[in-house]
PyMOL Python script that loads the backbone (N, CA, C, O; Angstrom):
from pymol import cmd

cmd.read_pdbstr("""\
ATOM      1  N   UNK A   1       5.723  16.210  36.592  1.00  0.00           N
ATOM      2  CA  UNK A   1       6.675  15.933  37.635  1.00  0.00           C
ATOM      3  C   UNK A   1       6.585  17.038  38.689  1.00  0.00           C
ATOM      4  O   UNK A   1       6.512  18.221  38.358  1.00  0.00           O
ATOM      5  N   UNK A   2       6.591  16.649  39.916  1.00  0.00           N
ATOM      6  CA  UNK A   2       6.574  17.589  41.020  1.00  0.00           C
ATOM      7  C   UNK A   2       7.959  18.195  41.194  1.00  0.00           C
ATOM      8  O   UNK A   2       8.952  17.471  41.115  1.00  0.00           O
ATOM      9  N   UNK A   3       8.058  19.499  41.429  1.00  0.00           N
ATOM     10  CA  UNK A   3       9.376  20.103  41.656  1.00  0.00           C
ATOM     11  C   UNK A   3      10.066  19.447  42.845  1.00  0.00           C
ATOM     12  O   UNK A   3       9.441  19.137  43.859  1.00  0.00           O
ATOM     13  N   UNK A   4      11.369  19.244  42.695  1.00  0.00           N
ATOM     14  CA  UNK A   4      12.141  18.651  43.789  1.00  0.00           C
ATOM     15  C   UNK A   4      13.571  19.173  43.734  1.00  0.00           C
ATOM     16  O   UNK A   4      14.019  19.708  42.720  1.00  0.00           O
ATOM     17  N   UNK A   5      14.271  19.005  44.844  1.00  0.00           N
ATOM     18  CA  UNK A   5      15.671  19.403  44.938  1.00  0.00           C
ATOM     19  C   UNK A   5      16.476  18.153  45.254  1.00  0.00           C
ATOM     20  O   UNK A   5      16.208  17.457  46.234  1.00  0.00           O
ATOM     21  N   UNK A   6      17.458  17.878  44.419  1.00  0.00           N
ATOM     22  CA  UNK A   6      18.371  16.757  44.641  1.00  0.00           C
ATOM     23  C   UNK A   6      19.673  17.343  45.187  1.00  0.00           C
ATOM     24  O   UNK A   6      20.334  18.129  44.508  1.00  0.00           O
ATOM     25  N   UNK A   7      20.041  16.961  46.416  1.00  0.00           N
ATOM     26  CA  UNK A   7      21.229  17.508  47.068  1.00  0.00           C
ATOM     27  C   UNK A   7      22.236  16.393  47.294  1.00  0.00           C
ATOM     28  O   UNK A   7      21.896  15.322  47.795  1.00  0.00           O
ATOM     29  N   UNK A   8      23.501  16.664  46.911  1.00  0.00           N
ATOM     30  CA  UNK A   8      24.595  15.716  47.125  1.00  0.00           C
ATOM     31  C   UNK A   8      25.708  16.448  47.862  1.00  0.00           C
ATOM     32  O   UNK A   8      26.120  17.534  47.455  1.00  0.00           O
ATOM     33  N   UNK A   9      26.191  15.854  48.942  1.00  0.00           N
ATOM     34  CA  UNK A   9      27.344  16.388  49.671  1.00  0.00           C
ATOM     35  C   UNK A   9      28.461  15.368  49.517  1.00  0.00           C
ATOM     36  O   UNK A   9      28.336  14.230  49.969  1.00  0.00           O
ATOM     37  N   UNK A  10      29.569  15.782  48.870  1.00  0.00           N
ATOM     38  CA  UNK A  10      30.652  14.837  48.610  1.00  0.00           C
ATOM     39  C   UNK A  10      31.596  14.727  49.811  1.00  0.00           C
ATOM     40  O   UNK A  10      31.407  15.406  50.821  1.00  0.00           O
ATOM     41  N   UNK A  11      32.601  13.876  49.693  1.00  0.00           N
ATOM     42  CA  UNK A  11      33.539  13.602  50.777  1.00  0.00           C
ATOM     43  C   UNK A  11      34.318  14.841  51.211  1.00  0.00           C
ATOM     44  O   UNK A  11      34.771  14.914  52.354  1.00  0.00           O
ATOM     45  N   UNK A  12      34.479  15.814  50.315  1.00  0.00           N
ATOM     46  CA  UNK A  12      35.185  17.056  50.656  1.00  0.00           C
ATOM     47  C   UNK A  12      34.242  18.098  51.264  1.00  0.00           C
ATOM     48  O   UNK A  12      34.675  19.195  51.617  1.00  0.00           O
ATOM     49  N   UNK A  13      32.957  17.757  51.387  1.00  0.00           N
ATOM     50  CA  UNK A  13      31.988  18.681  51.956  1.00  0.00           C
ATOM     51  C   UNK A  13      31.370  19.630  50.950  1.00  0.00           C
ATOM     52  O   UNK A  13      30.645  20.549  51.329  1.00  0.00           O
ATOM     53  N   UNK A  14      31.647  19.421  49.676  1.00  0.00           N
ATOM     54  CA  UNK A  14      31.071  20.276  48.642  1.00  0.00           C
ATOM     55  C   UNK A  14      29.609  19.882  48.437  1.00  0.00           C
ATOM     56  O   UNK A  14      29.271  18.702  48.342  1.00  0.00           O
ATOM     57  N   UNK A  15      28.756  20.899  48.373  1.00  0.00           N
ATOM     58  CA  UNK A  15      27.313  20.678  48.236  1.00  0.00           C
ATOM     59  C   UNK A  15      26.896  21.001  46.811  1.00  0.00           C
ATOM     60  O   UNK A  15      27.227  22.064  46.285  1.00  0.00           O
ATOM     61  N   UNK A  16      26.166  20.080  46.187  1.00  0.00           N
ATOM     62  CA  UNK A  16      25.602  20.314  44.853  1.00  0.00           C
ATOM     63  C   UNK A  16      24.091  20.092  44.961  1.00  0.00           C
ATOM     64  O   UNK A  16      23.627  19.068  45.463  1.00  0.00           O
ATOM     65  N   UNK A  17      23.352  21.072  44.481  1.00  0.00           N
ATOM     66  CA  UNK A  17      21.892  20.991  44.519  1.00  0.00           C
ATOM     67  C   UNK A  17      21.358  21.161  43.104  1.00  0.00           C
ATOM     68  O   UNK A  17      21.719  22.109  42.407  1.00  0.00           O
ATOM     69  N   UNK A  18      20.506  20.248  42.688  1.00  0.00           N
ATOM     70  CA  UNK A  18      19.875  20.316  41.375  1.00  0.00           C
ATOM     71  C   UNK A  18      18.386  20.544  41.592  1.00  0.00           C
ATOM     72  O   UNK A  18      17.706  19.722  42.206  1.00  0.00           O
ATOM     73  N   UNK A  19      17.887  21.658  41.086  1.00  0.00           N
ATOM     74  CA  UNK A  19      16.486  22.026  41.231  1.00  0.00           C
ATOM     75  C   UNK A  19      15.747  21.541  39.986  1.00  0.00           C
ATOM     76  O   UNK A  19      15.927  22.077  38.893  1.00  0.00           O
ATOM     77  N   UNK A  20      14.925  20.532  40.169  1.00  0.00           N
ATOM     78  CA  UNK A  20      14.300  19.820  39.055  1.00  0.00           C
ATOM     79  C   UNK A  20      12.821  20.173  38.961  1.00  0.00           C
ATOM     80  O   UNK A  20      12.088  20.123  39.949  1.00  0.00           O
ATOM     81  N   UNK A  21      12.396  20.533  37.740  1.00  0.00           N
ATOM     82  CA  UNK A  21      10.981  20.767  37.396  1.00  0.00           C
ATOM     83  C   UNK A  21      10.376  21.978  38.092  1.00  0.00           C
ATOM     84  O   UNK A  21       9.172  22.001  38.345  1.00  0.00           O
ATOM     85  N   UNK A  22      11.185  22.979  38.405  1.00  0.00           N
ATOM     86  CA  UNK A  22      10.645  24.221  38.950  1.00  0.00           C
ATOM     87  C   UNK A  22      10.206  25.110  37.792  1.00  0.00           C
ATOM     88  O   UNK A  22      10.955  25.282  36.830  1.00  0.00           O
ATOM     89  N   UNK A  23       8.998  25.680  37.869  1.00  0.00           N
ATOM     90  CA  UNK A  23       8.551  26.544  36.778  1.00  0.00           C
ATOM     91  C   UNK A  23       9.278  27.889  36.802  1.00  0.00           C
ATOM     92  O   UNK A  23       9.457  28.496  37.858  1.00  0.00           O
ATOM     93  N   UNK A  24       9.685  28.332  35.635  1.00  0.00           N
ATOM     94  CA  UNK A  24      10.318  29.651  35.515  1.00  0.00           C
ATOM     95  C   UNK A  24      11.523  29.804  36.420  1.00  0.00           C
ATOM     96  O   UNK A  24      12.400  28.942  36.474  1.00  0.00           O
ATOM     97  N   UNK A  25      11.544  30.923  37.130  1.00  0.00           N
ATOM     98  CA  UNK A  25      12.683  31.222  37.994  1.00  0.00           C
ATOM     99  C   UNK A  25      12.395  30.905  39.458  1.00  0.00           C
ATOM    100  O   UNK A  25      13.107  31.384  40.340  1.00  0.00           O
ATOM    101  N   UNK A  26      11.363  30.108  39.732  1.00  0.00           N
ATOM    102  CA  UNK A  26      11.027  29.788  41.116  1.00  0.00           C
ATOM    103  C   UNK A  26      12.122  28.996  41.812  1.00  0.00           C
ATOM    104  O   UNK A  26      12.161  28.934  43.041  1.00  0.00           O
ATOM    105  N   UNK A  27      13.019  28.388  41.029  1.00  0.00           N
ATOM    106  CA  UNK A  27      14.131  27.654  41.633  1.00  0.00           C
ATOM    107  C   UNK A  27      15.040  28.594  42.423  1.00  0.00           C
ATOM    108  O   UNK A  27      15.687  28.178  43.384  1.00  0.00           O
ATOM    109  N   UNK A  28      15.085  29.859  42.015  1.00  0.00           N
ATOM    110  CA  UNK A  28      15.941  30.811  42.713  1.00  0.00           C
ATOM    111  C   UNK A  28      15.438  31.076  44.128  1.00  0.00           C
ATOM    112  O   UNK A  28      16.235  31.206  45.056  1.00  0.00           O
ATOM    113  N   UNK A  29      14.122  31.156  44.297  1.00  0.00           N
ATOM    114  CA  UNK A  29      13.553  31.305  45.643  1.00  0.00           C
ATOM    115  C   UNK A  29      13.808  30.071  46.487  1.00  0.00           C
ATOM    116  O   UNK A  29      14.111  30.174  47.676  1.00  0.00           O
ATOM    117  N   UNK A  30      13.683  28.901  45.869  1.00  0.00           N
ATOM    118  CA  UNK A  30      13.950  27.653  46.583  1.00  0.00           C
ATOM    119  C   UNK A  30      15.418  27.572  46.989  1.00  0.00           C
ATOM    120  O   UNK A  30      15.744  27.084  48.071  1.00  0.00           O
ATOM    121  N   UNK A  31      16.301  28.054  46.114  1.00  0.00           N
ATOM    122  CA  UNK A  31      17.737  28.051  46.428  1.00  0.00           C
ATOM    123  C   UNK A  31      18.019  28.953  47.628  1.00  0.00           C
ATOM    124  O   UNK A  31      18.830  28.600  48.485  1.00  0.00           O
ATOM    125  N   UNK A  32      17.367  30.103  47.701  1.00  0.00           N
ATOM    126  CA  UNK A  32      17.547  31.013  48.837  1.00  0.00           C
ATOM    127  C   UNK A  32      17.055  30.372  50.134  1.00  0.00           C
ATOM    128  O   UNK A  32      17.702  30.494  51.174  1.00  0.00           O
ATOM    129  N   UNK A  33      15.914  29.693  50.073  1.00  0.00           N
ATOM    130  CA  UNK A  33      15.389  29.024  51.265  1.00  0.00           C
ATOM    131  C   UNK A  33      16.326  27.903  51.715  1.00  0.00           C
ATOM    132  O   UNK A  33      16.542  27.716  52.913  1.00  0.00           O
ATOM    133  N   UNK A  34      16.886  27.150  50.746  1.00  0.00           N
ATOM    134  CA  UNK A  34      17.838  26.091  51.087  1.00  0.00           C
ATOM    135  C   UNK A  34      19.082  26.689  51.731  1.00  0.00           C
ATOM    136  O   UNK A  34      19.578  26.169  52.731  1.00  0.00           O
ATOM    137  N   UNK A  35      19.585  27.777  51.163  1.00  0.00           N
ATOM    138  CA  UNK A  35      20.769  28.449  51.706  1.00  0.00           C
ATOM    139  C   UNK A  35      20.501  28.930  53.143  1.00  0.00           C
ATOM    140  O   UNK A  35      21.360  28.784  54.013  1.00  0.00           O
ATOM    141  N   UNK A  36      19.325  29.497  53.391  1.00  0.00           N
ATOM    142  CA  UNK A  36      18.972  29.963  54.734  1.00  0.00           C
ATOM    143  C   UNK A  36      18.888  28.808  55.722  1.00  0.00           C
ATOM    144  O   UNK A  36      19.332  28.916  56.865  1.00  0.00           O
ATOM    145  N   UNK A  37      18.313  27.701  55.265  1.00  0.00           N
ATOM    146  CA  UNK A  37      18.216  26.531  56.153  1.00  0.00           C
ATOM    147  C   UNK A  37      19.601  25.982  56.485  1.00  0.00           C
ATOM    148  O   UNK A  37      19.866  25.621  57.632  1.00  0.00           O
ATOM    149  N   UNK A  38      20.479  25.917  55.495  1.00  0.00           N
ATOM    150  CA  UNK A  38      21.841  25.454  55.758  1.00  0.00           C
ATOM    151  C   UNK A  38      22.558  26.401  56.718  1.00  0.00           C
ATOM    152  O   UNK A  38      23.320  25.948  57.572  1.00  0.00           O
ATOM    153  N   UNK A  39      22.326  27.704  56.592  1.00  0.00           N
ATOM    154  CA  UNK A  39      22.947  28.690  57.484  1.00  0.00           C
ATOM    155  C   UNK A  39      22.491  28.481  58.924  1.00  0.00           C
ATOM    156  O   UNK A  39      23.265  28.693  59.858  1.00  0.00           O
ATOM    157  N   UNK A  40      21.249  28.069  59.105  1.00  0.00           N
ATOM    158  CA  UNK A  40      20.763  27.771  60.467  1.00  0.00           C
ATOM    159  C   UNK A  40      21.585  26.676  61.121  1.00  0.00           C
ATOM    160  O   UNK A  40      21.692  26.621  62.346  1.00  0.00           O
ATOM    161  N   UNK A  41      22.163  25.807  60.309  1.00  0.00           N
ATOM    162  CA  UNK A  41      22.983  24.700  60.814  1.00  0.00           C
ATOM    163  C   UNK A  41      24.473  25.033  60.772  1.00  0.00           C
ATOM    164  O   UNK A  41      25.320  24.165  60.987  1.00  0.00           O
ATOM    165  N   UNK A  42      24.782  26.297  60.493  1.00  0.00           N
ATOM    166  CA  UNK A  42      26.167  26.739  60.494  1.00  0.00           C
ATOM    167  C   UNK A  42      26.917  26.463  59.202  1.00  0.00           C
ATOM    168  O   UNK A  42      28.146  26.526  59.169  1.00  0.00           O
ATOM    169  N   UNK A  43      26.187  26.159  58.145  1.00  0.00           N
ATOM    170  CA  UNK A  43      26.816  25.880  56.853  1.00  0.00           C
ATOM    171  C   UNK A  43      26.653  27.110  55.959  1.00  0.00           C
ATOM    172  O   UNK A  43      25.581  27.353  55.406  1.00  0.00           O
ATOM    173  N   UNK A  44      27.731  27.876  55.827  1.00  0.00           N
ATOM    174  CA  UNK A  44      27.696  29.063  54.970  1.00  0.00           C
ATOM    175  C   UNK A  44      28.104  28.642  53.559  1.00  0.00           C
ATOM    176  O   UNK A  44      29.149  28.023  53.364  1.00  0.00           O
ATOM    177  N   UNK A  45      27.279  28.981  52.595  1.00  0.00           N
ATOM    178  CA  UNK A  45      27.565  28.586  51.214  1.00  0.00           C
ATOM    179  C   UNK A  45      27.477  29.786  50.282  1.00  0.00           C
ATOM    180  O   UNK A  45      26.756  30.749  50.546  1.00  0.00           O
ATOM    181  N   UNK A  46      28.213  29.709  49.207  1.00  0.00           N
ATOM    182  CA  UNK A  46      28.122  30.691  48.143  1.00  0.00           C
ATOM    183  C   UNK A  46      27.636  29.944  46.917  1.00  0.00           C
ATOM    184  O   UNK A  46      28.159  28.883  46.577  1.00  0.00           O
ATOM    185  N   UNK A  47      26.638  30.499  46.255  1.00  0.00           N
ATOM    186  CA  UNK A  47      26.030  29.799  45.134  1.00  0.00           C
ATOM    187  C   UNK A  47      26.567  30.231  43.794  1.00  0.00           C
ATOM    188  O   UNK A  47      27.098  31.329  43.630  1.00  0.00           O
ATOM    189  N   UNK A  48      26.412  29.334  42.841  1.00  0.00           N
ATOM    190  CA  UNK A  48      26.756  29.600  41.447  1.00  0.00           C
ATOM    191  C   UNK A  48      25.658  28.983  40.590  1.00  0.00           C
ATOM    192  O   UNK A  48      25.318  27.812  40.753  1.00  0.00           O
ATOM    193  N   UNK A  49      25.118  29.764  39.695  1.00  0.00           N
ATOM    194  CA  UNK A  49      24.037  29.286  38.822  1.00  0.00           C
ATOM    195  C   UNK A  49      24.647  28.723  37.550  1.00  0.00           C
ATOM    196  O   UNK A  49      25.470  29.364  36.897  1.00  0.00           O
ATOM    197  N   UNK A  50      24.228  27.523  37.216  1.00  0.00           N
ATOM    198  CA  UNK A  50      24.636  26.894  35.967  1.00  0.00           C
ATOM    199  C   UNK A  50      23.366  26.620  35.167  1.00  0.00           C
ATOM    200  O   UNK A  50      22.592  25.738  35.538  1.00  0.00           O
ATOM    201  N   UNK A  51      23.135  27.354  34.079  1.00  0.00           N
ATOM    202  CA  UNK A  51      21.925  27.100  33.289  1.00  0.00           C
ATOM    203  C   UNK A  51      21.894  25.662  32.763  1.00  0.00           C
ATOM    204  O   UNK A  51      22.922  25.103  32.381  1.00  0.00           O
ATOM    205  N   UNK A  52      20.717  25.091  32.754  1.00  0.00           N
ATOM    206  CA  UNK A  52      20.578  23.741  32.213  1.00  0.00           C
ATOM    207  C   UNK A  52      20.596  23.797  30.691  1.00  0.00           C
ATOM    208  O   UNK A  52      20.153  24.766  30.075  1.00  0.00           O
ATOM    209  N   UNK A  53      21.118  22.735  30.113  1.00  0.00           N
ATOM    210  CA  UNK A  53      21.150  22.642  28.650  1.00  0.00           C
ATOM    211  C   UNK A  53      19.755  22.303  28.125  1.00  0.00           C
ATOM    212  O   UNK A  53      18.880  21.877  28.879  1.00  0.00           O
ATOM    213  N   UNK A  54      19.566  22.497  26.834  1.00  0.00           N
ATOM    214  CA  UNK A  54      18.284  22.137  26.212  1.00  0.00           C
ATOM    215  C   UNK A  54      18.001  20.646  26.379  1.00  0.00           C
ATOM    216  O   UNK A  54      16.849  20.242  26.535  1.00  0.00           O
ATOM    217  N   UNK A  55      19.049  19.835  26.346  1.00  0.00           N
ATOM    218  CA  UNK A  55      18.891  18.384  26.524  1.00  0.00           C
ATOM    219  C   UNK A  55      18.379  18.069  27.923  1.00  0.00           C
ATOM    220  O   UNK A  55      17.471  17.252  28.081  1.00  0.00           O
ATOM    221  N   UNK A  56      18.953  18.710  28.944  1.00  0.00           N
ATOM    222  CA  UNK A  56      18.496  18.482  30.313  1.00  0.00           C
ATOM    223  C   UNK A  56      17.046  18.910  30.486  1.00  0.00           C
ATOM    224  O   UNK A  56      16.261  18.210  31.126  1.00  0.00           O
ATOM    225  N   UNK A  57      16.690  20.051  29.920  1.00  0.00           N
ATOM    226  CA  UNK A  57      15.313  20.533  30.017  1.00  0.00           C
ATOM    227  C   UNK A  57      14.371  19.561  29.313  1.00  0.00           C
ATOM    228  O   UNK A  57      13.301  19.251  29.838  1.00  0.00           O
ATOM    229  N   UNK A  58      14.750  19.081  28.142  1.00  0.00           N
ATOM    230  CA  UNK A  58      13.922  18.133  27.389  1.00  0.00           C
ATOM    231  C   UNK A  58      13.710  16.848  28.177  1.00  0.00           C
ATOM    232  O   UNK A  58      12.615  16.285  28.171  1.00  0.00           O
ATOM    233  N   UNK A  59      14.759  16.380  28.859  1.00  0.00           N
ATOM    234  CA  UNK A  59      14.622  15.167  29.667  1.00  0.00           C
ATOM    235  C   UNK A  59      13.623  15.386  30.795  1.00  0.00           C
ATOM    236  O   UNK A  59      12.798  14.515  31.070  1.00  0.00           O
ATOM    237  N   UNK A  60      13.691  16.542  31.449  1.00  0.00           N
ATOM    238  CA  UNK A  60      12.734  16.827  32.515  1.00  0.00           C
ATOM    239  C   UNK A  60      11.327  16.947  31.958  1.00  0.00           C
ATOM    240  O   UNK A  60      10.376  16.444  32.556  1.00  0.00           O
ATOM    241  N   UNK A  61      11.187  17.612  30.814  1.00  0.00           N
ATOM    242  CA  UNK A  61       9.865  17.761  30.220  1.00  0.00           C
ATOM    243  C   UNK A  61       9.271  16.413  29.821  1.00  0.00           C
ATOM    244  O   UNK A  61       8.060  16.217  29.927  1.00  0.00           O
ATOM    245  N   UNK A  62      10.103  15.493  29.367  1.00  0.00           N
ATOM    246  CA  UNK A  62       9.595  14.189  28.948  1.00  0.00           C
ATOM    247  C   UNK A  62       9.083  13.390  30.144  1.00  0.00           C
ATOM    248  O   UNK A  62       8.276  12.475  29.979  1.00  0.00           O
ATOM    249  N   UNK A  63       9.544  13.729  31.336  1.00  0.00           N
ATOM    250  CA  UNK A  63       9.078  13.043  32.542  1.00  0.00           C
ATOM    251  C   UNK A  63       7.859  13.726  33.136  1.00  0.00           C
ATOM    252  O   UNK A  63       7.224  13.177  34.036  1.00  0.00           O
ATOM    253  N   UNK A  64       7.526  14.901  32.653  1.00  0.00           N
ATOM    254  CA  UNK A  64       6.424  15.696  33.172  1.00  0.00           C
ATOM    255  C   UNK A  64       5.236  15.607  32.222  1.00  0.00           C
ATOM    256  O   UNK A  64       5.401  15.668  31.003  1.00  0.00           O
ATOM    257  N   UNK A  65       4.069  15.466  32.770  1.00  0.00           N
ATOM    258  CA  UNK A  65       2.865  15.380  31.944  1.00  0.00           C
ATOM    259  C   UNK A  65       2.483  16.745  31.365  1.00  0.00           C
ATOM    260  O   UNK A  65       1.960  16.817  30.253  1.00  0.00           O
ATOM    261  N   UNK A  66       2.741  17.831  32.112  1.00  0.00           N
ATOM    262  CA  UNK A  66       2.396  19.166  31.657  1.00  0.00           C
ATOM    263  C   UNK A  66       3.656  20.027  31.677  1.00  0.00           C
ATOM    264  O   UNK A  66       4.177  20.320  32.753  1.00  0.00           O
ATOM    265  N   UNK A  67       4.156  20.438  30.518  1.00  0.00           N
ATOM    266  CA  UNK A  67       5.364  21.260  30.475  1.00  0.00           C
ATOM    267  C   UNK A  67       5.220  22.534  31.298  1.00  0.00           C
ATOM    268  O   UNK A  67       4.149  23.140  31.342  1.00  0.00           O
ATOM    269  N   UNK A  68       6.315  22.935  31.950  1.00  0.00           N
ATOM    270  CA  UNK A  68       6.307  24.100  32.826  1.00  0.00           C
ATOM    271  C   UNK A  68       7.147  25.239  32.276  1.00  0.00           C
ATOM    272  O   UNK A  68       7.324  26.237  32.974  1.00  0.00           O
ATOM    273  N   UNK A  69       7.668  25.145  31.074  1.00  0.00           N
ATOM    274  CA  UNK A  69       8.514  26.204  30.541  1.00  0.00           C
ATOM    275  C   UNK A  69       9.949  25.724  30.408  1.00  0.00           C
ATOM    276  O   UNK A  69      10.266  24.582  30.738  1.00  0.00           O
ATOM    277  N   UNK A  70      10.812  26.604  29.924  1.00  0.00           N
ATOM    278  CA  UNK A  70      12.186  26.183  29.686  1.00  0.00           C
ATOM    279  C   UNK A  70      13.192  27.097  30.371  1.00  0.00           C
ATOM    280  O   UNK A  70      14.258  27.353  29.811  1.00  0.00           O
ATOM    281  N   UNK A  71      12.889  27.590  31.550  1.00  0.00           N
ATOM    282  CA  UNK A  71      13.816  28.477  32.227  1.00  0.00           C
ATOM    283  C   UNK A  71      14.363  27.876  33.520  1.00  0.00           C
ATOM    284  O   UNK A  71      14.886  28.601  34.367  1.00  0.00           O
ATOM    285  N   UNK A  72      14.248  26.567  33.676  1.00  0.00           N
ATOM    286  CA  UNK A  72      14.741  25.928  34.899  1.00  0.00           C
ATOM    287  C   UNK A  72      16.250  26.053  34.949  1.00  0.00           C
ATOM    288  O   UNK A  72      16.914  26.141  33.917  1.00  0.00           O
ATOM    289  N   UNK A  73      16.776  26.060  36.144  1.00  0.00           N
ATOM    290  CA  UNK A  73      18.205  26.220  36.352  1.00  0.00           C
ATOM    291  C   UNK A  73      18.750  25.084  37.210  1.00  0.00           C
ATOM    292  O   UNK A  73      18.025  24.450  37.976  1.00  0.00           O
ATOM    293  N   UNK A  74      20.019  24.852  37.060  1.00  0.00           N
ATOM    294  CA  UNK A  74      20.743  23.975  37.950  1.00  0.00           C
ATOM    295  C   UNK A  74      21.662  24.870  38.760  1.00  0.00           C
ATOM    296  O   UNK A  74      22.495  25.584  38.202  1.00  0.00           O
ATOM    297  N   UNK A  75      21.511  24.831  40.072  1.00  0.00           N
ATOM    298  CA  UNK A  75      22.294  25.708  40.937  1.00  0.00           C
ATOM    299  C   UNK A  75      23.280  24.878  41.741  1.00  0.00           C
ATOM    300  O   UNK A  75      22.913  23.862  42.330  1.00  0.00           O
ATOM    301  N   UNK A  76      24.491  25.300  41.763  1.00  0.00           N
ATOM    302  CA  UNK A  76      25.509  24.628  42.553  1.00  0.00           C
ATOM    303  C   UNK A  76      25.876  25.534  43.712  1.00  0.00           C
ATOM    304  O   UNK A  76      26.262  26.687  43.519  1.00  0.00           O
ATOM    305  N   UNK A  77      25.751  24.996  44.931  1.00  0.00           N
ATOM    306  CA  UNK A  77      26.086  25.811  46.097  1.00  0.00           C
ATOM    307  C   UNK A  77      27.134  25.141  46.939  1.00  0.00           C
ATOM    308  O   UNK A  77      27.541  25.684  47.966  1.00  0.00           O
TER     309      UNK A  77
END
""", "prot")
cmd.dss("prot")
cmd.show_as("cartoon", "prot")
cmd.util.cbc("prot")
cmd.orient("prot")
């Protein structure tokens, strides 16, 4: 599976971003780039890291042909 970011903005303006299939801690760099891009549009966000459960990681691995490790994170900003 190719790494991707799933972003949802709810009716209250809360932003949730799920970093899927990023190897190791590379999701943290992607989160910083997303935060910088949002800041360019005047959206200041504070992030919170929520580690993914073993079940979530297993689901991602089952969709991927080549496992990338088990340190992926789900970040909520």
